[in-house]
N, C-alpha and C positions, 0 to 999 in steps of 0.2 A: 620640530621643537613640539609640535603639536600632535605626533603619531597616537599618542594614547588614546586619541578620540577615535579614533579610525579603529583601533582593537578592541576597545571597550563598546562601541556602538555598533562592530560587526559581532561582537558576543552577545549584544542583548538580541539583535535580531533574530540570528542563527536559534537562540534559545525560546522564541517566540514560537521560530518554526518548529521547532520540538514538541513543543507543548501544542501545537495543533497537531501533530500527528500522535501524540499521543491519547488527545483528547478524542479524537477520530476513532482509536482503537477502541479505546474503552465504551464508545456511545457505540460500540460495531460488537457487542460482544454476544449478542443474543442474537446477530444474524447469520443465518444456516450457511455455511463454506465460507465467512470471511476469513482473510489471508490477515494477520496483522504486519504492520509497517514499521518500520524503523528510519528515524530521521540521521544519514549519516553528512558532517559536513567535512571542510579541508580547509588548509590555509590558502591566501591569494598572494601571491606577487612576491615571495621570498628575496630577500635582498641581502648580499653580502657587504658586512660593516668593516673597514681596514681604519687602521689606525696611519695617520700619516705625519710627518714633520711640520711645523709651521711654515721655513722657509724651502727646504730641500725635500721635494715631497714625490723622488723617484722609487725609494726604499717603504714601499708600503710593506705592513703586518696586517695579516686577516685575523679580525677579532670572533668573527662568527657571524651566522644567518641571523635575521630577523624577518617575520611577515609583519606586514601592515593589517591585514584581516582577515576573518574566517568567515568563508563562504560556502553556501550549501553545496554538495555534491551526488548525493542522490537520494533517495527514498527507495531503502533494500525491502522485499516484500518478502515474507516465509509465510512457504507454501506447504508447508509441511501438514499432511494428513491428518489428522483426529478421529476419533473413535464416532462412529453414527448413536443418535439416539432416537429409539423407537417411537411413532409418534401416534400409529394407529390411524393415520389419515389416507385414504386410497389415493391421493396425488401426490405425495412425497415421497421422495427418491434419494438416494443418498451413493455413489460411488463406491466401490469398497477396490481402490487400486489406483491408477494415474488416470487422468483425462477430464475432462470438461464437457459439461451440455452445452449444448450449440444453440444459441437464440437468434431468430432472425426479426430483425425491428426494422422500421422505416427507415433509418439510415444508417441500415450497416448490419452486420452481425459483433452477436456478443457470445461470448463465454466465463461461465460460472460454476463453482460446486453446488451451490446451493440450490437444493432441488425441490422447493414450496411452490411447484406448479398449481393453477386451475384453472379449467376449462370456460373457455371463452363463452360470447353468446351465439360464435357461430358453429361451436364444437371442437375447436383446436385446443390442444396442452399448450397453456401460455403461462409466461414467466410474467407477472404481474407487473405495468408499466415499462417494458421492455419488448415483447414481440413474442413468436410462438417459437414453441420449440421443436427443434428439427430431429428427423427421425435418422438412421443408418446413413440415409442414402441423400440426405442434407436437403431432406423438404420435409415442410409441414407436418406435425402428427395430429393427424384428424383423429378423435377419439368419437367424437357424439353423445358422451354419458359417462360418469365419472364411478359407474358401474363396472368395476374391472376386476382383473386378476392379471400381474406381474410374474413371468420366473425372473431367473438368476440372469439371465440372460438381456432381458430387458426387453423382451415380446411383450405385448399388451394386447390381451385377450378382452373381449368387451363379456357383458353377461351371459350373451347368448352364444356364445364360445368362438365367436370368428376373429379373425388376428387384425386387429387394428392399424398394428405396426409395431416396429422394432425402437427403442429409445435411443440415441445416436448417443454415442460417449466418443470424443474426439480429443486428439494429444499432438504435441509439436516435435519437431525434431530437434529446433533450438534451446537453449536455455529461456525456461520462462522471465528472467529476469530483462532479457535483448528482445523476446518477444512479445509481453501482453504490456498494454497501457489499461492504469485506473481509466473507470467510464461509471464508478459507482460504487455502492453496497455490495463488495464482494463481486463485482460484474466487471468483467475486461473487454479490451477491444485486440485484436492484432491484426498487424499486415500481411503475417506469415501465414501459409498454406498449415490448415489442419485436418491431420487424417485419422479414420476412423479406428478404435481400439478395441481390444476385447473385456476390457475390464466388466466384471460381476457388478450387476446393480443390487443393491437393497432395495426392498419396497417397504414402503409406510416408514421408513426412517430419513434422520434430516444430521446431513453431518455439521458438527457445530462448528463455532467461529475458535479458530485455536490460538486466541488471544489468553494470555496470563496477566489476571488483572492484578497480582500480587507484584508480577513483574513491572507492571504497566505504575500500580502508584508508586515503587520504588522509584522507577524514571522522573516521573511527573515531579514527586519532592525531589530529589536531585536538581530537576532543570529549574525547578522555581527557584531554590537557593541560590543556583548560580546566577539565573536571572537577577534575581533582588541584591546579589554584592556585584555584579559589574553596575547597577544603576546606581547604590550607593559609593562603591569608587570613582564612579564618571563626575559623579556631584563635587567630591572633595577634588577630583583633578581641577573639572572648572573652576573651582575656588583658586586651586592654588596658580591656577593660571591665569584668573584675574589679578590676582595680586601680586603675582610677575610682572605683567605689565602694564600695571599700575603704580604699583608702591616702588621695585627696586628699580635704583638708579635716580629715587628721588633725591634733591639735597636738603 
């Protein structure tokens, strides 16, 4: 009798989660290398409804299926690459192709397409708040200065001409959806092994976020209206159920 509460309430919760994902995308539209997420929901516990007789209940007739709730299915990430933008900063890097920069933090390795790095107090190339950027051999890349020159292979030369190392680019054999887990704004973790690849490096450039603001605004408006509609119908449904339980059958 009250199954409508499950449908409406779960729909509201689903739209709220969708709005959270959309808001996160919009908030990271300027984050280098950020990849847009899409919330996907699914139905929960479909049930077969049948018509039976009042007395003889052996000859049932199937009416159709109905679900009791909508629940989260997954967060799909769009890993499509977008064109980099020139910044002119000597510690900015973009990957022209597949792969990720690998960063070693205190609690493990991270992967990112955002190459907005700095040189820390110890002289290592660093992704702020995460850790040291690794070279092609999986070791922290020591520069000691920001006076550098970089070729398309990622070889970094100090101002005096000495080779500091080769910036590492790593990729996975498995699908990214099955391999990477979110760890922050444009940063991911993975339990799968990553192998070095030869994707070219673009120096003094940063890959832009692939968030489409027009698309996100459209999705946000659609989700907000669905949420408002579900809330309004839930209020009406509650009033009807209250009336049914208090007034119907009263002499």
